Every structure is written in C-alpha cells, then in structure tokens.
N, C-alpha and C positions, 0 to 999 in steps of 0.2 A: 550477827553470825550469816555466813557466804555458805550456798550448798552449789556444787557442781555437778555435773554428767558430765567425763570426758568418752567420747566415741572412741576406738580402735577398729582398722581394719581387720586384724587379725593377732592373734594372743602374744607374736611374737613385737609386733609393733608396739603393744599393751604394756612388754616388760622393758624394752628398752627405754623407750621414753618416762617410763616410773623410775625407774632403774637410776635414768640421769635428772628427773627433779628432784628426787629422792637424797642423791650425791649432795646436787646445789642446796637444799635446803639442809641439810648438814650442816656446811660449810657455812652457810647465813647465821645459822645460829650459834657458832662456835665463835663466830666471827662478832656478834653483838655480845654474848654472854658468854665467852667465855668455853661452855662446853655445851651438849645437847644432849637428850635424852628421848630415847628412841624404842619402839615397842614394837618388838617383832611378833608374826603370826604363821600358822602352820600350811601345809596343803602345799599342792602342786604347783602351784603358779609361783606361789612364793620359793619355792625352792630355785625354777629359773630366774626368778629378780634376783636373788641374793647370789648367785652363779653369775649373773650378768656385771650386779656390782663388784663381786671381787675381780673381774677381768678387765673392769674399767680401772684404768692410772687416773683417776681423779685426786685432787692435793687434798686429802680427807686429811685432818691429825687424826687418826681414832683411838688415840690414849685420850682425847676428850670427849669421847661420846660414850655415854652409860646405855648397854643394851639388856633391857628387859623384853619379857615377853607374857602374851596376854592369856595364853594359855599354855598347858604340857598335860599330856597323856603320863598317867602312874605308871609306868615304867623303868626299870635299872636303867642309870647312868651308861649311855653309849649303845641302846637297843636302836632298832633305824627306824622303830615307830615314833621316837619322841623331836619334837620341835627344836632344841636346843641341836642335836646333832646335823638337821637338815642346813639349819643356817650356820654352825661350822665349817660343815663341808664346802657350802655355795660362795660363801664369802672368802673363805682360805683359810690358811693358820696364821700368816701372817697377820691380817684383817681381828682374828680371834684372840692371836695374844697381845695387841694392842690393846683393843677397847677394853670398856670397864666391864666385866659380865655381871648379870645379876639372874643365872639359871634359876630356873624353881630346882625344889628337891627334887631328889628320885627316891625308886622304890626302896631299896635296898641301903638307904642311907641312915636309918634307927627311927625315923618318924614314923608314925600312924596317917592315912590321907590329913585327918582331922589337924591334925601339930604342924603338917608339912604348909597347908595353905596358913595358917595363922603363922607361923615363921617368914612365908614369902611376906604378907602382910606390916610384919616389921620389918623388915628390908625394906620393901614402899614406903615405910611411911607418907609422911605427906608431900613423896614427888609426884608433879605432872608432867607427863610426857608434852616437850616439842611436839612428836607427832608419834599416832598411833595407828599400824597399820593392822588390817583385818581383811581374810576371806569370809565368802561370804557362804554357804552349805546349800545345796538345794532345796532343804527345810526351812530357809531361811535366817539358818543359825549362825552366831559370832561368836570368836573366842569359843568354851565348849559352855555357852547360854544359848538352850535349845527352846524352841517354840512346844508349850503344854507341858513344858516341866520345866520343876521347881527353880530348877539356874534360872530361869528367865527373869523372872520375879526377886531372887535374892537380896538382902542388903548387905550393906559390909562393904569390903575392899578386895578381898581374897576368900574363895570357898571351895570347899568339896565340893564335887561334883561325881555323884552317885549313880548308878542305873543308869550312864548315857546311854540315851537310844542308837549313836553312835560307836562302836568299840573303839577301844578299852572302853570298860565300863565305868572305870573308875577315873577322873581328872583333877585337875586344878586347874581355876579360872580367876581372872579378871571379873569384875561384876560391872554392870553397865555407868554405877557411879564412877567407876576408875577410867572409865572407858573416857566417858562424858566430861570428865575432867582434862584431858588431852586441848592443846591448844589447836592441834590437827587432828582429823582422821582422815584417811584414805581405805575404800573400802576397794579392793582390785581382784576383779569377778571376771573369768574365763568358761566359757564353755554353752553349748546350749542347754545342757544341765540344769545350769544356774539362769536362765532365762524367765522362768516363771517365779522364783526367788526375788530376783530382781526388779519385774515388771511390780510384784505385791508390796516389795518392800519400799517403793517410790509413789504406791499409790496414799492418796492421805489418809491419817486415822487407823492406819495398819498395823496391828500388833505384832511383827515378826521382829523377833530380834533385834534384824538386821534395821530395823526401821527405827527403831530407837536409838540408833548409835548418832551421835553429833559431835563434832568438835566444836571448844569452845568459840574457838575464831572462823573455823571455816574445816567443810567436809566436802570430800570430793570421791566421788564414783568413779573408779576407772573400769572400763567395761571393754571387750571386742566386741568383732560384731555377731558373735553366735550367746552370748552375754544378755547385748541390747536386742537381742529378736524379740518384737510383741511390745518393745517401747514405744509411745506416740512418737513424731516425730520431733516434736516442742520438750521435749524431757529428757 
C-alpha cells in the first residue's frame, strides 16, 4: 500500500487536477473490469469537484459507474443539506440519470434511522469501492466518523450516528471497515481551517478518524496551500 501527499497552490488547482485524475481513473477501471464503484463525499470542496467533473466532456460511460455515499445527513429527500443533492446538482442531470445511483435512505421514507442504516448495509453487501473520496473536517472527522465519539469506533459496515457534534445530529455513515476496504482512498482538503487536522492526521500514531483511513492499494492526500500550512516540507 502506498501513500502520497499532493500539494496544490490553490483550491482551484486542487479541484481541477483532482477532477481530471478522477475521471481518468474511472475510465481506466471501466476499461479493466467493465464497471467502476465510486464512493462520494460531501462538503464545499466536494461540491466544487462535482461541478468541475460535470463541466468536463470526458468520455466516461456513466452507465457503468456505481455511485455510493460515505455518509448522509438524516434529512428529507431533496433537502439542501443532503450530500446526494450536492452531487446531483454538481454532476448535472445527464450524468445523474445515466449513473447507477445508490443513495442513502431519507428521513421521510418510512424507515427509522437504525433500519435505514441496516438497509444501506444490505444494499452495499460485499461491494468494494474502486475509489472512495473523503473530505476532512477541522476536527479530523471523515464521513460521519467523529473523534471521541462512538461513531469512530463502531463495528460493522453502515451505522446510525446520533448526537453528532456537527449538525444535524442524526446521520448515516460507512465505517472505517468499509472505507479501508476501498482499493484507493483520496482525501481532498482545502482551507487553513483544516491545517491542524491535516498535520495531526499525518503524524504517526494519530488517533483521529482521518488518520485511520487507508486504501488497500493507495491513499492520496490532496491538499491546497491553506490545508498544507504547517506540514513539514518532506511530508
């Protein structure tokens, strides 16, 4: 397993380069296996990444791409706070309709939070992602796995999250077990408010949720100048 830290001078360069690399990776995986399983994340930099991907005219056969989500806020379908809506608006309706979508259940669809997490676990089955995208919070959380919270140590594959330190308080999240079964994990991080978390996560023996993430074959930290502030030159 390899790990790299890629630094970009600006968030714009980070978004542009990551979009290009991601689309190329999807095409390579489709060419090799006939399909690609991509796990998406939420957050402002992810929304910009999806818009960039939607704007590029890459020859991706989206009908062979399975879109999954690392976590979701327990909100009604179509609520502006949901991660799947940000992906839909960014990628565009054409891509959205062509792709194989595996969105997490929504709050008004007849399941309680525990049943919704269980249902997504059933849908996931033994799927292994070709690529899992993650953001990193200022506290070092990934997906909805928060430091010093039961979510960060949860067993299983898909979990209900209650009393989240970041609103809304109820969420659904993949666990480290599923994330770390991905062939590749890319952590895409922007802004000086993330610098402390990035620095701590890349410190040996860190217990932050972001530090416990690793792809089976490759882990890529992709950070802009602000998020890399404080990292030593050789890291």
